[in-house]
Structures are given as structure tokens and as C-alpha cells.
C-alpha positions as a Markdown table, in Angstrom:
| # | Residue | x | y | z |
|---|---|---|---|---|
| 1 | Met | -0.1 | -0.1 | -0.1 |
| 2 | Ala | 1.1 | 3.6 | -0.9 |
| 3 | Arg | 2.9 | 5.4 | 1.9 |
| 4 | Val | 1.2 | 8.6 | 3.1 |
| 5 | Thr | 3.1 | 10.9 | 5.2 |
| 6 | Ser | 1.8 | 13.2 | 8.0 |
| 7 | Thr | 2.7 | 16.2 | 5.6 |
| 8 | Asp | 1.1 | 14.9 | 2.7 |
| 9 | Gln | -2.3 | 16.7 | 3.7 |
| 10 | Arg | -0.4 | 20.5 | 4.0 |
| 11 | Trp | 1.2 | 19.9 | 0.9 |
| 12 | Met | -1.8 | 19.2 | -1.0 |
| 13 | Thr | -3.9 | 22.1 | 0.8 |
| 14 | Leu | -1.0 | 24.4 | -0.8 |
| 15 | Ala | -1.4 | 22.7 | -4.4 |
| 16 | Leu | -5.2 | 23.1 | -3.8 |
| 17 | Glu | -4.6 | 27.3 | -3.3 |
| 18 | Val | -2.4 | 27.5 | -5.9 |
| 19 | Gly | -4.6 | 25.3 | -8.6 |
| 20 | Arg | -7.3 | 28.5 | -7.5 |
| 21 | Arg | -5.5 | 31.1 | -9.1 |
| 22 | Ala | -5.9 | 29.1 | -12.6 |
| 23 | Arg | -9.9 | 29.4 | -12.6 |
| 24 | Val | -9.8 | 32.8 | -14.3 |
| 25 | Trp | -8.2 | 31.1 | -17.8 |
| 26 | Ser | -8.2 | 27.5 | -17.6 |
| 27 | Ala | -11.6 | 26.4 | -19.0 |
| 28 | Pro | -11.9 | 24.7 | -20.7 |
| 29 | Asn | -9.5 | 22.4 | -18.7 |
| 30 | Pro | -9.8 | 22.2 | -15.2 |
| 31 | Ala | -8.4 | 24.8 | -12.7 |
| 32 | Val | -5.3 | 22.2 | -11.2 |
| 33 | Gly | -2.6 | 23.1 | -8.8 |
| 34 | Cys | 0.7 | 21.6 | -8.5 |
| 35 | Ala | 3.5 | 21.6 | -5.7 |
| 36 | Ile | 6.8 | 20.2 | -6.0 |
| 37 | Val | 9.0 | 19.4 | -2.6 |
| 38 | Arg | 11.9 | 18.1 | -1.7 |
| 39 | Asp | 12.7 | 17.1 | 2.0 |
| 40 | Asp | 9.6 | 18.4 | 3.1 |
| 41 | Ala | 11.2 | 21.9 | 1.2 |
| 42 | Leu | 8.9 | 23.7 | -1.3 |
| 43 | Leu | 10.8 | 23.4 | -5.0 |
| 44 | Ser | 8.1 | 25.4 | -7.2 |
| 45 | Ser | 4.3 | 25.6 | -7.8 |
| 46 | Gly | 2.3 | 25.7 | -10.7 |
| 47 | Phe | -1.3 | 25.7 | -12.5 |
| 48 | Thr | -3.1 | 25.1 | -15.5 |
| 49 | His | -2.4 | 27.7 | -18.1 |
| 50 | Pro | -4.7 | 28.5 | -21.3 |
| 51 | Val | -5.5 | 26.1 | -23.8 |
| 52 | Gly | -2.7 | 25.1 | -25.4 |
| 53 | Gln | -0.4 | 26.2 | -22.7 |
| 54 | Ala | 1.3 | 24.4 | -19.9 |
| 55 | His | -0.8 | 22.5 | -17.6 |
| 56 | Ala | -0.1 | 22.6 | -13.7 |
| 57 | Glu | 2.6 | 19.8 | -13.7 |
| 58 | Val | 4.7 | 21.1 | -16.5 |
| 59 | His | 4.3 | 24.8 | -15.6 |
| 60 | Ala | 5.3 | 23.4 | -12.0 |
| 61 | Leu | 8.5 | 21.9 | -13.4 |
| 62 | Ser | 9.4 | 24.5 | -15.0 |
| 63 | Gln | 9.8 | 26.7 | -12.4 |
| 64 | Thr | 12.6 | 24.2 | -10.7 |
| 65 | Pro | 15.9 | 23.0 | -12.6 |
| 66 | Asp | 16.0 | 19.8 | -10.6 |
| 67 | Ala | 12.9 | 17.5 | -9.4 |
| 68 | Val | 14.8 | 14.3 | -9.3 |
| 69 | Gly | 13.9 | 12.3 | -6.0 |
| 70 | Ala | 11.1 | 14.7 | -5.4 |
| 71 | Thr | 7.3 | 14.4 | -4.5 |
| 72 | Val | 4.5 | 15.8 | -6.6 |
| 73 | Tyr | 1.5 | 17.2 | -5.4 |
| 74 | Val | -1.3 | 17.3 | -7.9 |
| 75 | Thr | -5.0 | 18.2 | -7.5 |
| 76 | Leu | -6.2 | 15.9 | -10.5 |
| 77 | Glu | -4.7 | 13.0 | -11.9 |
| 78 | Pro | -2.0 | 13.7 | -14.4 |
| 79 | Cys | -3.1 | 13.3 | -18.1 |
| 80 | His | -1.7 | 10.2 | -20.0 |
| 81 | His | -3.0 | 11.4 | -23.6 |
| 82 | Thr | -1.5 | 13.9 | -26.3 |
| 83 | Gly | -4.1 | 16.9 | -26.7 |
| 84 | Arg | -2.9 | 20.2 | -27.0 |
| 85 | Thr | 0.0 | 19.6 | -25.1 |
| 86 | Pro | 2.3 | 16.6 | -24.3 |
| 87 | Pro | 1.1 | 14.3 | -22.1 |
| 88 | Cys | 1.9 | 15.6 | -18.2 |
| 89 | Val | 2.8 | 12.1 | -16.9 |
| 90 | Asp | 5.8 | 12.0 | -19.6 |
| 91 | Ala | 6.9 | 14.9 | -17.8 |
| 92 | Leu | 7.0 | 13.8 | -14.6 |
| 93 | Ile | 8.7 | 10.5 | -15.7 |
| 94 | Asp | 11.4 | 12.3 | -17.5 |
| 95 | Ala | 12.1 | 14.3 | -14.7 |
| 96 | Lys | 12.9 | 11.4 | -12.3 |
| 97 | Val | 10.2 | 12.5 | -9.6 |
| 98 | Ala | 10.2 | 9.6 | -7.0 |
| 99 | Arg | 7.0 | 10.3 | -5.6 |
| 100 | Val | 3.2 | 12.0 | -7.1 |
| 101 | Val | 0.6 | 12.5 | -4.7 |
| 102 | Ile | -2.8 | 13.1 | -6.2 |
| 103 | Ala | -6.3 | 14.1 | -4.5 |
| 104 | Cys | -8.8 | 12.6 | -7.2 |
| 105 | Ile | -9.0 | 11.1 | -10.4 |
| 106 | Asp | -9.5 | 12.8 | -13.5 |
| 107 | Pro | -13.0 | 11.1 | -14.8 |
| 108 | Asp | -12.0 | 12.2 | -18.6 |
| 109 | Pro | -12.0 | 8.9 | -20.2 |
| 110 | Arg | -9.1 | 9.8 | -22.1 |
| 111 | Val | -7.3 | 9.5 | -18.3 |
| 112 | Ala | -9.5 | 8.1 | -15.8 |
| 113 | Gly | -6.9 | 6.3 | -14.1 |
| 114 | Lys | -4.6 | 5.4 | -17.0 |
| 115 | Gly | -2.1 | 8.1 | -15.8 |
| 116 | Ile | -1.7 | 6.8 | -12.5 |
| 117 | Glu | -0.9 | 3.4 | -14.1 |
| 118 | Arg | 1.6 | 4.8 | -16.6 |
| 119 | Leu | 3.5 | 6.3 | -13.6 |
| 120 | Lys | 3.4 | 3.4 | -11.4 |
| 121 | Ala | 4.7 | 1.3 | -14.4 |
| 122 | Ala | 7.7 | 3.8 | -14.7 |
| 123 | Gly | 8.6 | 2.9 | -10.8 |
| 124 | Ile | 7.0 | 6.2 | -9.4 |
| 125 | Glu | 4.9 | 5.7 | -6.2 |
| 126 | Val | 1.7 | 6.9 | -6.2 |
| 127 | Val | -0.4 | 8.2 | -3.4 |
| 128 | Gln | -4.0 | 9.2 | -4.1 |
| 129 | Gly | -7.2 | 10.3 | -2.6 |
| 130 | Val | -5.4 | 13.0 | -0.3 |
| 131 | Cys | -7.8 | 16.2 | 0.2 |
| 132 | Glu | -10.0 | 14.5 | -2.3 |
| 133 | Ser | -13.4 | 15.8 | -1.5 |
| 134 | Glu | -12.0 | 19.5 | -1.3 |
| 135 | Ala | -10.3 | 19.0 | -4.7 |
| 136 | Gln | -13.6 | 17.5 | -6.3 |
| 137 | Gln | -15.6 | 20.6 | -4.9 |
| 138 | Asp | -13.4 | 23.0 | -6.4 |
| 139 | Leu | -13.0 | 21.1 | -10.0 |
| 140 | Arg | -17.0 | 20.5 | -9.3 |
| 141 | Gly | -17.6 | 22.7 | -12.6 |
| 142 | Phe | -15.5 | 20.4 | -14.7 |
| 143 | Phe | -16.7 | 17.3 | -13.8 |
| 144 | Leu | -20.3 | 18.3 | -14.0 |
| 145 | Arg | -19.6 | 19.3 | -17.8 |
| 146 | Leu | -18.0 | 15.5 | -18.3 |
| 147 | Gln | -21.0 | 14.0 | -16.7 |
| 148 | Arg | -24.2 | 15.9 | -17.9 |
| 149 | Gly | -22.8 | 18.1 | -20.9 |
| 150 | Trp | -22.7 | 21.3 | -18.7 |
| 151 | Gly | -20.6 | 23.0 | -15.7 |
| 152 | Arg | -21.5 | 24.5 | -12.5 |
| 153 | Val | -24.4 | 26.8 | -12.3 |
| 154 | Thr | -24.1 | 29.5 | -9.6 |
| 155 | Val | -26.6 | 32.3 | -9.1 |
| 156 | Lys | -25.5 | 35.5 | -7.6 |
| 157 | Met | -27.8 | 37.7 | -6.0 |
| 158 | Gly | -27.8 | 40.8 | -3.6 |
| 159 | Ala | -30.7 | 40.7 | -1.3 |
| 160 | Ser | -32.0 | 42.7 | 1.5 |
| 161 | Ala | -32.5 | 40.8 | 4.9 |
| 162 | Asp | -35.9 | 40.5 | 4.2 |
| 163 | Gly | -35.0 | 38.8 | 0.6 |
| 164 | Arg | -35.7 | 41.2 | -1.5 |
| 165 | Thr | -33.6 | 42.7 | -4.3 |
| 166 | Ala | -35.0 | 45.6 | -5.4 |
| 167 | Met | -37.8 | 48.5 | -5.0 |
| 168 | Ala | -41.2 | 47.7 | -6.8 |
| 169 | Ser | -40.2 | 50.3 | -8.9 |
| 170 | Gly | -37.1 | 48.4 | -10.2 |
| 171 | Glu | -34.9 | 51.0 | -7.9 |
| 172 | Ser | -31.5 | 48.4 | -6.9 |
| 173 | Gln | -28.8 | 50.8 | -6.6 |
| 174 | Trp | -27.1 | 49.7 | -4.2 |
| 175 | Val | -28.8 | 47.3 | -1.7 |
| 176 | Thr | -25.3 | 45.9 | -0.8 |
| 177 | Gly | -22.5 | 47.6 | 0.0 |
| 178 | Val | -18.6 | 48.3 | -1.7 |
| 179 | Gly | -17.1 | 45.2 | -0.5 |
| 180 | Ala | -20.0 | 43.0 | -1.8 |
| 181 | Arg | -19.9 | 44.5 | -4.9 |
| 182 | Ala | -16.0 | 43.7 | -5.6 |
| 183 | Asp | -16.2 | 40.6 | -4.5 |
| 184 | Val | -18.7 | 40.0 | -7.1 |
| 185 | Gln | -15.6 | 41.1 | -9.4 |
| 186 | Ala | -13.8 | 38.1 | -8.1 |
| 187 | Trp | -16.4 | 35.8 | -9.0 |
| 188 | Arg | -17.2 | 37.1 | -11.9 |
| 189 | Ala | -13.4 | 36.3 | -13.2 |
| 190 | Ser | -13.5 | 33.1 | -11.7 |
| 191 | Ser | -16.6 | 32.3 | -14.0 |
| 192 | Asp | -16.0 | 31.1 | -17.5 |
| 193 | Val | -19.6 | 32.8 | -18.7 |
| 194 | Ile | -21.8 | 35.4 | -17.1 |
| 195 | Val | -25.3 | 35.0 | -18.0 |
| 196 | Thr | -28.3 | 37.2 | -17.7 |
| 197 | Gly | -31.9 | 38.2 | -19.3 |
| 198 | Ser | -33.0 | 40.6 | -21.5 |
| 199 | Gly | -35.3 | 42.2 | -18.8 |
| 200 | Thr | -32.2 | 42.8 | -16.4 |
| 201 | Val | -30.5 | 44.4 | -19.5 |
| 202 | Ala | -33.5 | 46.6 | -20.1 |
| 203 | Ala | -33.7 | 47.4 | -16.5 |
| 204 | Asp | -30.2 | 47.9 | -15.5 |
| 205 | Asp | -28.3 | 48.1 | -18.7 |
| 206 | Cys | -25.5 | 45.7 | -17.1 |
| 207 | Ala | -22.1 | 45.7 | -18.9 |
| 208 | Leu | -21.5 | 42.1 | -17.1 |
| 209 | Thr | -17.5 | 43.1 | -17.3 |
| 210 | Val | -14.8 | 41.9 | -15.1 |
| 211 | Arg | -13.4 | 45.0 | -13.5 |
| 212 | Pro | -10.3 | 45.3 | -11.3 |
| 213 | Cys | -11.0 | 46.5 | -7.9 |
| 214 | Asp | -9.6 | 46.0 | -4.2 |
| 215 | Asn | -10.9 | 42.4 | -3.3 |
| 216 | Arg | -9.1 | 39.2 | -2.4 |
| 217 | Phe | -7.2 | 39.0 | -6.0 |
| 218 | Asp | -3.8 | 40.4 | -6.3 |
| 219 | Gly | -2.4 | 42.0 | -9.5 |
| 220 | Asp | -1.3 | 38.6 | -11.1 |
| 221 | Asp | -5.0 | 37.5 | -10.5 |
| 222 | Trp | -6.0 | 40.9 | -12.4 |
| 223 | Ser | -3.5 | 40.3 | -14.8 |
| 224 | Arg | -4.7 | 36.6 | -15.9 |
| 225 | Ala | -8.2 | 37.6 | -15.3 |
| 226 | Leu | -8.0 | 40.3 | -18.0 |
| 227 | Thr | -6.1 | 38.2 | -20.5 |
| 228 | Ala | -8.9 | 35.6 | -20.7 |
| 229 | Pro | -12.5 | 37.8 | -19.6 |
| 230 | Ser | -15.6 | 35.7 | -19.4 |
| 231 | Leu | -17.7 | 35.6 | -22.0 |
| 232 | Arg | -21.3 | 37.2 | -21.8 |
| 233 | Ala | -24.5 | 35.5 | -22.4 |
| 234 | Val | -27.9 | 37.0 | -22.8 |
| 235 | Ile | -31.1 | 35.2 | -22.5 |
| 236 | Asp | -33.5 | 37.0 | -25.2 |
| 237 | Ser | -36.5 | 34.6 | -26.2 |
| 238 | Arg | -38.3 | 38.0 | -27.9 |
| 239 | Gly | -35.0 | 39.4 | -29.5 |
| 240 | Val | -35.2 | 42.7 | -28.2 |
| 241 | Thr | -31.5 | 43.4 | -27.0 |
| 242 | Pro | -30.8 | 47.1 | -28.6 |
| 243 | Pro | -27.5 | 46.9 | -30.4 |
| 244 | Leu | -26.4 | 49.9 | -28.2 |
| 245 | Ala | -26.7 | 47.8 | -24.9 |
| 246 | Asn | -23.7 | 47.7 | -22.9 |
| 247 | Val | -23.7 | 44.2 | -22.6 |
| 248 | Val | -23.0 | 43.9 | -26.4 |
| 249 | Ser | -20.3 | 46.8 | -26.3 |
| 250 | Gly | -16.9 | 46.6 | -26.1 |
| 251 | Asp | -14.3 | 43.7 | -27.3 |
| 252 | Val | -15.7 | 40.7 | -24.8 |
| 253 | Pro | -17.7 | 38.2 | -26.8 |
| 254 | Thr | -21.4 | 38.1 | -26.1 |
| 255 | Leu | -24.1 | 35.3 | -26.9 |
| 256 | Ile | -27.7 | 36.2 | -27.5 |
| 257 | Phe | -29.9 | 33.1 | -27.2 |
| 258 | Thr | -33.0 | 33.8 | -28.8 |
| 259 | Glu | -36.1 | 31.7 | -30.6 |
| 260 | Asp | -35.3 | 33.7 | -34.0 |
| 261 | Ala | -32.0 | 34.8 | -34.6 |
| 262 | Thr | -33.0 | 36.8 | -37.3 |
| 263 | Ser | -35.4 | 39.0 | -34.9 |
| 264 | Leu | -32.2 | 41.1 | -33.4 |
| 265 | Asp | -31.0 | 44.4 | -35.3 |
| 266 | Val | -28.6 | 43.9 | -37.7 |
| 267 | Ala | -26.5 | 46.6 | -36.6 |
| 268 | Met | -25.5 | 43.9 | -33.6 |
| 269 | Ser | -21.3 | 44.6 | -33.2 |
| 270 | Ser | -18.9 | 41.4 | -34.7 |
| 271 | Asn | -18.2 | 40.4 | -31.5 |
| 272 | Val | -22.0 | 39.0 | -30.5 |
| 273 | Thr | -23.1 | 35.6 | -31.5 |
| 274 | Gln | -26.8 | 35.2 | -32.0 |
| 275 | Val | -27.6 | 31.5 | -30.9 |
| 276 | Lys | -31.2 | 30.2 | -31.7 |
| 277 | Val | -32.6 | 27.8 | -29.0 |
| 278 | Pro | -35.9 | 26.0 | -29.3 |
| 279 | Thr | -39.1 | 26.9 | -26.5 |
| 280 | Asp | -40.2 | 25.0 | -23.6 |
| 281 | Asp | -42.7 | 25.6 | -21.0 |
| 282 | Gly | -43.7 | 29.2 | -22.5 |
| 283 | Gly | -39.7 | 30.4 | -22.3 |
| 284 | Leu | -36.5 | 29.5 | -24.1 |
| 285 | Asp | -35.3 | 25.9 | -23.1 |
| 286 | Leu | -32.7 | 26.4 | -20.5 |
| 287 | Arg | -31.3 | 22.9 | -20.6 |
| 288 | Gln | -30.4 | 23.9 | -24.2 |
| 289 | Ile | -28.8 | 27.1 | -23.5 |
| 290 | Leu | -26.7 | 25.4 | -20.7 |
| 291 | Leu | -25.5 | 22.6 | -23.3 |
| 292 | Ala | -24.6 | 25.2 | -26.0 |
| 293 | Leu | -22.6 | 26.5 | -23.2 |
| 294 | Gly | -21.0 | 23.6 | -22.0 |
| 295 | Glu | -19.9 | 22.8 | -25.8 |
| 296 | Arg | -18.0 | 25.9 | -25.6 |
| 297 | Gly | -16.1 | 24.8 | -22.8 |
| 298 | Ala | -17.6 | 26.5 | -20.1 |
| 299 | Asn | -17.2 | 24.9 | -16.5 |
| 300 | Glu | -18.2 | 28.1 | -14.1 |
| 301 | Ile | -21.7 | 29.6 | -15.3 |
| 302 | Leu | -22.5 | 32.6 | -13.2 |
| 303 | Ile | -26.0 | 33.9 | -13.2 |
| 304 | Glu | -26.8 | 37.6 | -13.0 |
| 305 | Ala | -30.7 | 37.9 | -13.6 |
| 306 | Gly | -33.8 | 39.1 | -12.3 |
| 307 | Pro | -36.3 | 37.1 | -10.3 |
| 308 | Thr | -38.1 | 35.7 | -13.6 |
| 309 | Leu | -34.9 | 34.3 | -15.0 |
| 310 | Val | -33.7 | 32.9 | -11.5 |
| 311 | Gly | -37.0 | 31.4 | -11.0 |
| 312 | Ala | -37.4 | 29.5 | -14.1 |
| 313 | Leu | -34.1 | 27.8 | -13.0 |
| 314 | Glu | -35.3 | 27.4 | -9.8 |
| 315 | Arg | -38.2 | 25.7 | -10.9 |
| 316 | Gln | -36.7 | 23.6 | -12.9 |
| 317 | Asn | -34.1 | 22.2 | -10.1 |
| 318 | Leu | -30.7 | 23.8 | -12.3 |
| 319 | Ile | -28.9 | 25.3 | -9.7 |
| 320 | Asp | -25.9 | 24.3 | -8.3 |
| 321 | Gln | -24.9 | 26.8 | -6.1 |
| 322 | Trp | -26.4 | 30.2 | -4.5 |
| 323 | Leu | -24.5 | 32.8 | -3.8 |
| 324 | Ile | -26.3 | 35.8 | -1.9 |
| 325 | Tyr | -25.0 | 38.5 | -0.3 |
| 326 | Met | -27.6 | 39.9 | 2.2 |
| 327 | Ala | -27.7 | 43.6 | 3.0 |
| 328 | Pro | -28.6 | 44.8 | 6.6 |
| 329 | Val | -31.9 | 46.1 | 5.0 |
| 330 | Met | -35.2 | 46.1 | 5.0 |
| 331 | Leu | -37.3 | 46.6 | 1.7 |
| 332 | Gly | -40.7 | 45.4 | 2.5 |
| 333 | Pro | -43.4 | 43.2 | 1.0 |
| 334 | Asp | -43.8 | 45.3 | -2.5 |
| 335 | Ala | -40.5 | 44.7 | -3.1 |
| 336 | Arg | -38.9 | 42.6 | -5.7 |
| 337 | Pro | -38.1 | 38.9 | -4.3 |
| 338 | Leu | -35.4 | 37.0 | -5.2 |
| 339 | His | -37.0 | 34.8 | -7.8 |
| 340 | Ser | -40.4 | 34.0 | -9.3 |
| 341 | Ala | -40.6 | 30.0 | -9.0 |
| 342 | His | -43.8 | 29.0 | -7.0 |
| 343 | Phe | -44.4 | 25.6 | -5.0 |
| 344 | Ser | -47.4 | 24.0 | -4.4 |
| 345 | Ser | -46.4 | 23.1 | -1.1 |
| 346 | Leu | -43.3 | 22.8 | 1.5 |
| 347 | Ala | -42.4 | 19.3 | 0.6 |
| 348 | His | -42.0 | 20.6 | -2.9 |
| 349 | Ala | -39.5 | 23.7 | -2.4 |
| 350 | His | -35.9 | 22.8 | -3.0 |
| 351 | Arg | -33.8 | 22.5 | 0.0 |
| 352 | Tyr | -30.3 | 23.3 | 0.3 |
| 353 | Ala | -27.4 | 23.3 | 2.5 |
| 354 | Ile | -25.5 | 26.7 | 3.8 |
| 355 | Val | -22.0 | 25.5 | 3.0 |
| 356 | Ser | -20.4 | 28.9 | 4.0 |
| 357 | His | -21.1 | 32.3 | 5.9 |
| 358 | Asp | -18.9 | 35.6 | 5.4 |
| 359 | Met | -19.3 | 38.9 | 6.3 |
| 360 | Ile | -18.1 | 41.2 | 3.3 |
| 361 | Gly | -18.0 | 44.6 | 4.5 |
| 362 | Asp | -21.1 | 45.3 | 6.0 |
| 363 | Asp | -23.2 | 42.2 | 4.3 |
| 364 | Leu | -23.1 | 38.5 | 4.9 |
| 365 | Arg | -22.5 | 36.2 | 2.0 |
| 366 | Ile | -24.0 | 33.0 | 1.9 |
| 367 | Ile | -23.1 | 30.3 | -0.6 |
| 368 | Met | -25.9 | 27.3 | -0.5 |
| 369 | Arg | -25.8 | 24.0 | -2.3 |
| 370 | Pro | -28.5 | 21.6 | -2.7 |
| 371 | Ala | -28.8 | 19.8 | 0.4 |
| 372 | Thr | -29.1 | 16.1 | -1.7 |
| 373 | Gly | -25.8 | 16.7 | -3.4 |
| 374 | Asp | -22.3 | 17.2 | -2.9 |
């Protein structure tokens, strides 16, 4: 049986932290982290780069002149196949590392244990399952896309303490504080696509861009994020998105999902792609939209929309994660709710588990996931 040392969890925790820095640009590849250690000292670390560039292991190896006899901690099984880059297992074998500690197996059928077999055949000791649950959660969007065709769907909402998002008039700037709005920018940058509805475009003229600000990201994080800005998408069944709307301006690509792609103004800029989607239950087929985003490699899908679209997602049980910023203010019963989904009884309502709660400035950030999921 492979030997697990008392320091494995500590170094794998570092590899997880390093891997999270890749979220801003790794898709469609998973955001993997790697740490190379010898004699309980860090030699180097690395993370996944954009498609066609170095994977985490290769990036880490490039940061140290000598990894002979070292232990490599990597959050996902090293790849065995040749894609846009050579197999990572070959790079590890050529570097003459002694031991590879893996958090979780890659479910991609091109890998799925083959990388581990190749390392063992080369005489390298392999340990797997260290910090496995943490790594699986970090890579959840990638895993979901492989399993069902689309990535993790996170709904972001800013709300009052009585669960309202805007006044009845639509006034909503600003329910939450500066700190919460800055934190959202890190979530936007860590998502592969930011999705809204045509109603939100009409009400707020939102840009859905990623804007550097003072939050948990440092300068290097923002440099990477701006290298690969998140795709924008508008769900617009009636084709009413104006050609001068902020969401279709600038150089960032925008998808517009609509029932009739010819209904949109021909004056749309060249960065806009119109995608025809069939209707379902009175609106556009949301599953088909999510599948289309999955085909474009989106592992992390961030929804920033009003109660109608969010309600449709909730009603169809398509939300994997809620990101709620709750402000210490009461807006009253006439203000707009978080979502418009209706349930006939408490038994039919969807149950969630609160997985984290943190103060961001004066606001409470709550992250919830389905109670029956992982």
C-alpha cells in the first residue's frame, strides 16, 4: 500500500490554493494546482494555463531546475493522452520524480486511471485521495460538464435581510455595499460565462464585464483574468436586446440566445453571436442553453439575473450553487423577490445546505448548495 506521510495533507492544501489561481483562464481545462517538494521544502508550484499552454505539472516543473527524487502534489490525476499539449505523465517521468500524490482521479475517459498506471509502471510511487473532497469541490464545474454536458450553475443575488432584491419600481443601486460588489468581481473573473436575461438588460443596462478592484485578488490574479475575460450571454426570447446596450459593447464576446436569431437588430457588433434555441414551457429551453455553454467549454456558469429567469432555473432545479449577499436593510413586502418560482407545498420546495457564511464589509455572504448533492 502506498505510503502517506504526515505532511501530505499540508502540501496538498497548498496545491489546492495554487490551483484556484487558474480559475480565471483555464477553461475548458480544469483549474489544477501542483506543488513540487523535496525534504519537506517547496521547490516550485504551478497551475493550469490557457488551452494549448502548460498544465499545472509542466508549469511547476519549469520553475525548478531539478526535481529528481521529489514528491509532486497535484490536485487532479496527470493526463496520459496527447491533446494540445504532450502528456503530463511523461514530463514527470522524464524529471525522475520519486513520488506523486494525487487528490482525485480525472473522470475524463482519456485519462481515468491511465495516468496513475503509467506512473506506477515507471516505478514512481503514487498516492491518491489526499484532500479528495476539497479537490472535487474545486473542480466540480469541470466534473459536471463531463457528466451531464454543462458546468456548475451559480446564481448570484444581492438581497435585503427580508429577501428582496429591488424596490417595486426596480430601484436596486445599491442594496449591497462596496465590499460585496468588489467580491462579485472576483466571482465574475473566476467564471467562464456570465449570464443574464433581457429583462435585466432593459432595467439596468448591465455590462457584465470584469473590472479590477480591491478584493481578494492580487495584481497577478487580475492580469490573468484580463487576459481571458469571461464570456457574456443574454437569454432573450423576443430578440429585444438593443444594439447599443452595454452588454454587447466592447471587445468581450457576447452570446444572445433567442428563439428567432433573425429578429435581432442587424447593427449588432461583430463580437455578438446569435444562437437560436427552441422554446420549452413558455420560454427558451434552459437546458439547451446550458448545453450550448457546455459545448463552448464553460465549467463555471454565473447567473446574474432578475426573479423571472432565476425563478425558471429554480423551478427546473438547475441551480447548483447560490451566492447570496444579504444586506442589513429591509425593503418591505412590495419589493421584488429573489425569484418567481412557485411551489404548491413546503415538501416541493428545494432544500439547500449552507456551506459557508462570511461577512463581506457590512453584508453577509451566504453560499448554498443542494442539500442532497455534494
